[in-house]
C-alpha positions in Angstrom: 26.4 -25.5 -42.4 26.4 -29.3 -42.2 28.2 -31.4 -44.8 25.8 -33.5 -46.9 28.1 -35.8 -48.8 26.8 -38.7 -46.8 23.4 -37.5 -45.5 21.7 -39.2 -42.7 18.2 -40.7 -43.3 16.7 -37.6 -41.6 18.1 -35.3 -44.2 17.9 -37.4 -47.4 15.2 -38.6 -49.8 14.2 -35.3 -51.4 13.7 -33.4 -48.2 16.6 -31.0 -48.3 19.5 -30.6 -50.8 21.5 -28.5 -48.4 19.9 -28.5 -45.0 20.9 -25.5 -42.8 19.6 -26.3 -39.3 21.9 -23.8 -37.6 20.8 -20.8 -39.8 17.1 -21.8 -39.4 17.6 -22.1 -35.6 19.1 -18.6 -35.4 16.3 -17.2 -37.5 13.7 -18.7 -35.3 15.3 -17.3 -32.2 15.4 -13.9 -33.8 11.6 -14.2 -34.5 11.1 -15.3 -30.9 12.9 -12.2 -29.7 10.5 -10.1 -31.8 7.5 -12.0 -30.3 8.8 -11.1 -26.8 9.0 -7.4 -27.8 5.4 -7.8 -29.2 4.2 -9.2 -25.9 5.7 -6.2 -24.0 4.3 -3.6 -26.5 0.9 -5.4 -26.2 1.1 -5.1 -22.4 1.8 -1.4 -22.6 -1.0 -1.0 -25.1 -3.3 -2.6 -22.6 -2.0 -0.6 -19.6 -2.4 2.7 -21.5 -6.0 1.7 -22.5 -5.0 2.1 -26.1 -6.4 -1.1 -27.6 -9.6 0.3 -28.8 -8.2 3.5 -30.4 -8.2 1.9 -33.9 -11.7 0.7 -34.7 -11.1 -0.9 -38.0 -9.0 -3.9 -39.2 -7.1 -3.1 -42.4 -4.3 -5.7 -42.6 -2.6 -4.0 -45.6 -3.6 -0.3 -45.7 -3.6 0.0 -41.9 0.2 -0.2 -41.9 0.2 3.5 -42.5 -0.9 5.9 -39.7 -3.1 9.0 -40.6 -0.9 11.4 -42.6 -3.1 14.5 -42.6 -5.3 16.4 -40.2 -8.4 15.3 -42.0 -7.4 11.6 -41.6 -6.7 12.1 -37.9 -10.1 13.8 -37.4 -11.8 10.9 -39.2 -10.1 8.3 -37.0 -10.9 10.3 -33.9 -14.6 10.5 -35.0 -14.7 6.7 -35.3 -13.3 6.3 -31.9 -15.9 8.8 -30.5 -18.7 6.4 -31.5 -17.7 3.6 -29.0 -18.5 3.2 -25.3 -14.9 3.8 -24.1 -15.0 7.3 -25.4 -18.7 8.1 -24.6 -18.5 6.8 -21.0 -14.9 7.4 -20.0 -12.6 9.4 -22.2 -15.1 11.8 -23.6 -16.4 13.0 -20.2 -12.8 13.2 -19.0 -12.1 15.7 -21.8 -10.0 13.7 -24.2 -8.4 15.9 -26.9 -7.1 15.0 -30.3 -3.5 15.1 -28.9 -4.6 12.6 -26.2 -6.1 10.4 -28.8 -2.9 10.4 -30.9 -1.0 9.1 -27.9 -3.2 6.0 -27.5 -3.4 5.6 -31.3 0.4 5.4 -31.4 0.6 2.4 -29.0 -2.1 0.4 -30.8 -0.7 1.2 -34.2 2.8 0.2 -33.1 1.4 -3.1 -31.7 -0.3 -3.9 -35.0 2.7 -2.8 -37.1 5.0 -5.0 -35.1 2.7 -7.9 -35.7 2.9 -7.2 -39.5 6.7 -7.0 -39.3 6.9 -10.3 -37.4 4.7 -11.9 -40.1 7.2 -10.7 -42.8 10.2 -11.7 -40.7 8.8 -15.3 -40.5 7.2 -15.7 -43.9 10.0 -14.4 -46.2 12.9 -16.4 -44.7 10.5 -19.5 -44.5 9.9 -19.2 -48.2 13.6 -18.6 -48.9 14.6 -21.7 -47.0 11.8 -23.8 -48.6 12.6 -22.7 -52.2 16.3 -23.5 -51.7 15.3 -26.8 -50.1 17.3 -26.0 -47.0 14.7 -27.1 -44.4 15.7 -30.4 -42.8 13.3 -33.3 -43.3 10.4 -33.3 -40.8 10.6 -29.6 -40.0 8.7 -27.9 -42.9 5.3 -28.8 -41.4 6.4 -27.4 -38.0 7.5 -24.1 -39.5 4.2 -24.0 -41.5 2.3 -24.5 -38.2 4.2 -21.7 -36.5 3.4 -19.4 -39.4 -0.3 -20.4 -39.2 -0.2 -19.6 -35.5 1.1 -16.2 -36.2 -1.8 -15.5 -38.6 -4.2 -16.9 -36.1 -2.8 -14.5 -33.5 -3.7 -11.5 -35.7 -7.2 -12.8 -36.1 -7.7 -13.3 -32.4 -6.3 -9.8 -31.8 -9.1 -8.4 -34.0 -11.8 -10.4 -32.3 -10.4 -9.1 -29.0 -10.7 -5.5 -30.3 -14.1 -6.0 -31.8 -15.4 -7.3 -28.4 -15.0 -3.7 -27.1 -16.4 -1.8 -30.1 -19.9 -1.0 -28.9 -21.6 1.7 -27.0 -22.5 -0.6 -24.1 -19.0 -1.7 -23.1 -15.9 0.2 -22.3 -13.3 -2.5 -22.6 -12.4 -5.6 -24.5 -13.4 -9.0 -23.3 -10.8 -10.4 -20.9 -11.5 -13.9 -22.4 -10.5 -12.7 -25.9 -7.5 -10.9 -24.4 -6.3 -14.1 -22.7 -6.7 -16.1 -26.0 -4.7 -13.4 -27.8 -1.9 -13.3 -25.3 -1.7 -17.1 -24.7 -1.6 -17.7 -28.4 1.4 -15.4 -28.6 3.1 -17.2 -25.7 2.4 -20.6 -27.1 3.9 -19.5 -30.4 6.9 -18.2 -28.5 7.4 -21.6 -26.9 7.0 -23.3 -30.2 9.7 -21.1 -31.8 12.1 -21.8 -29.0 11.4 -25.5 -28.9 11.9 -25.9 -32.7 15.1 -23.8 -32.6 16.5 -26.0 -29.9 15.6 -29.2 -31.9 17.4 -27.7 -34.9 20.5 -26.8 -32.9 20.7 -30.4 -31.7 20.3 -31.6 -35.3 23.2 -29.3 -36.3 25.5 -30.9 -33.8 24.3 -34.4 -34.5 22.6 -35.2 -37.9 21.0 -38.3 -36.2 19.5 -36.3 -33.3 15.8 -36.9 -32.7 13.5 -34.1 -31.8 12.9 -33.8 -28.0 9.8 -35.3 -26.6 7.5 -33.8 -23.9 8.2 -35.6 -20.6 5.4 -36.3 -18.1 6.8 -33.7 -15.7 6.9 -31.2 -18.6 3.2 -31.7 -19.2 2.4 -31.1 -15.5 4.5 -27.9 -15.4 3.2 -26.6 -18.7 -0.4 -26.9 -17.3 0.5 -25.2 -14.1 2.2 -22.4 -16.0 -0.7 -22.1 -18.4 -3.1 -21.6 -15.5 -0.9 -18.8 -14.1 -0.6 -17.1 -17.5 -4.3 -17.3 -18.0 -5.0 -15.7 -14.6 -2.4 -13.0 -15.4 -4.2 -12.3 -18.7 -7.5 -12.0 -16.9 -5.9 -9.7 -14.3 -4.8 -7.4 -17.1 -8.2 -7.6 -18.9 -10.2 -6.7 -15.8 -7.7 -4.2 -14.4 -7.6 -6.6 -11.4 -4.0 -5.5 -10.6 -5.7 -2.4 -9.0 -7.9 -4.6 -6.7 -5.2 -4.3 -4.0 -2.1 -2.3 -3.3 -1.1 -4.3 -0.3 0.7 -7.6 0.1 0.3 -10.3 1.3 -3.1 -9.2 2.6 -5.9 -7.9 0.4 -8.4 -5.5 2.0 -6.8 -6.3 5.4 -7.5 -10.0 5.0 -5.9 -13.1 3.4 -8.9 -14.0 1.2 -10.6 -10.8 0.0 -14.3 -10.2 -0.3 -15.7 -11.1 -3.8 -18.9 -11.5 -5.6 -19.9 -15.2 -5.4 -23.6 -14.6 -6.0 -23.4 -16.6 -9.3 -21.2 -19.3 -7.8 -17.5 -19.7 -7.2 -16.7 -20.8 -10.7 -18.2 -17.7 -12.2 -16.4 -15.6 -9.6 -13.1 -17.3 -10.5 -13.6 -16.2 -14.1 -15.1 -12.8 -13.7 -14.5 -11.2 -10.2 -11.3 -9.1 -10.2 -10.7 -9.5 -6.5 -10.8 -13.3 -6.6 -8.8 -13.5 -9.8 -6.1 -11.2 -8.4 -6.0 -13.4 -5.3 -5.7 -16.6 -7.3 -3.0 -15.1 -9.5 -0.8 -13.9 -6.7 -0.9 -17.2 -4.8 -0.9 -19.7 -7.6 2.4 -18.1 -8.5 3.9 -19.9 -5.5 2.7 -23.2 -6.7 4.3 -22.5 -10.1 7.5 -21.6 -8.3 7.5 -25.0 -6.6 7.0 -26.8 -9.9 9.7 -24.8 -11.6 12.2 -25.4 -8.7 11.7 -29.2 -9.2 12.2 -28.8 -12.9 15.4 -26.7 -12.4 16.8 -29.2 -10.0 16.3 -32.1 -12.4 17.8 -30.1 -15.3 20.8 -28.9 -13.3 22.8 -32.1 -13.7 22.2 -32.1 -17.5 22.5 -28.4 -18.4 23.2 -26.0 -15.6 22.7 -22.7 -17.6 19.1 -23.8 -18.2 18.6 -24.4 -14.5 20.0 -20.9 -13.7 17.8 -19.3 -16.3 14.6 -20.8 -14.8 15.6 -19.8 -11.2 16.4 -16.3 -12.3 13.3 -15.7 -14.4 10.7 -17.0 -11.9 12.4 -15.3 -9.0 12.5 -12.0 -10.7 9.0 -12.4 -11.9 7.6 -12.9 -8.4 9.6 -9.9 -7.1 8.3 -7.7 -9.9 4.7 -8.9 -9.4 4.8 -8.0 -5.7 6.5 -4.6 -6.5 3.9 -3.9 -9.2 1.0 -4.4 -6.7 2.7 -2.4 -3.9 3.5 0.5 -6.3 -0.1 0.7 -7.7 0.7 -0.8 -11.1 2.9 1.8 -12.6 3.5 1.4 -16.4 7.2 0.6 -16.3 6.9 -2.0 -13.5 3.9 -3.7 -15.1 5.7 -3.7 -18.4 8.8 -5.4 -16.8 6.5 -7.9 -15.2 5.0 -8.8 -18.6 8.5 -9.0 -20.1 9.7 -11.3 -17.4 6.6 -13.4 -17.8 7.6 -14.0 -21.4 11.1 -14.9 -20.3 9.7 -17.4 -17.8 8.0 -19.1 -20.8 11.3 -19.2 -22.7 13.3 -20.5 -19.7 10.6 -23.1 -19.0 10.5 -24.3 -22.6 14.3 -24.6 -22.6 14.4 -26.6 -19.4 11.6 -29.0 -20.5 13.3 -29.4 -23.8 16.6 -30.3 -22.0 14.6 -32.9 -20.0 12.9 -34.2 -23.1 16.2 -34.6 -24.9 17.7 -36.7 -22.1 16.3 -40.1 -22.9 17.6 -41.7 -19.7 15.8 -39.0 -17.7 12.6 -39.6 -19.6 12.8 -43.4 -19.1 13.3 -42.9 -15.3 
């Protein structure tokens, strides 16, 4: 807790009677940890083809799973109306027990989302009522809460895109919006927590600014994450189980009948190719970032090297092993950690005013 007998201009004038930047920072990092778990559970939900198992969106009553055999039969009957069941799982002989397995993953994913909402909203209200939020941060926390709500809405639109008899999967575009919103929220949580930690050490500390290099790296990483989401949405990880070649060649055959841009957004072979090789471009950007940060805060530099190195290794291993669930899940987990480490490094750079001026 920071003494407030002689508050700085940032903490005075009716903003906070007893600002607690350290406590709020720890709370935000806890929520960020829950978001990482959410991303991993969402990845497992996708890998087990469980995302369409719950065909209705009930934000409140949906928190409870079916509690009787009749309720299970009703849920299964709803699932049997969609294309995924009629074209794939039904002909494959899916039983009620099989359905319960995929239902568990989707229900867990949605339940975790509700818990994250509570874990954010309740402490936010507590800090706000007690006027413990430092001046200038209430709107940022409110924006993060809104992003969390938007994430849930995008999740439902993603599910709804696959609820018809004509399709057997969700839209990979909606899946990418859903995932990238979660990762953007994760970055926002970490960035704000780091700003608050700096404020706790120095009441006159200013929030970090986004440096020019940070913008370039954020765009490069965004492209890679977008491609990764499309790989997941189109099951493009299965397009090749060899590395570095695909189909015995460097550039695989792909459908370019509608143009290269369409292929880059729809063809699983080309998207897989772009995702596996753009990773090396991102690696180069992150090495530059890590080297610049090393002289300011070495642990952040080590974090980015470790995260991106492990991520590339796991990506290659996942392809060579045929996308097993545990490896693909680790790949998604490390992807979230890359976002955290990158956010940390860019924040360090944005906090060093001399570096930004140079």
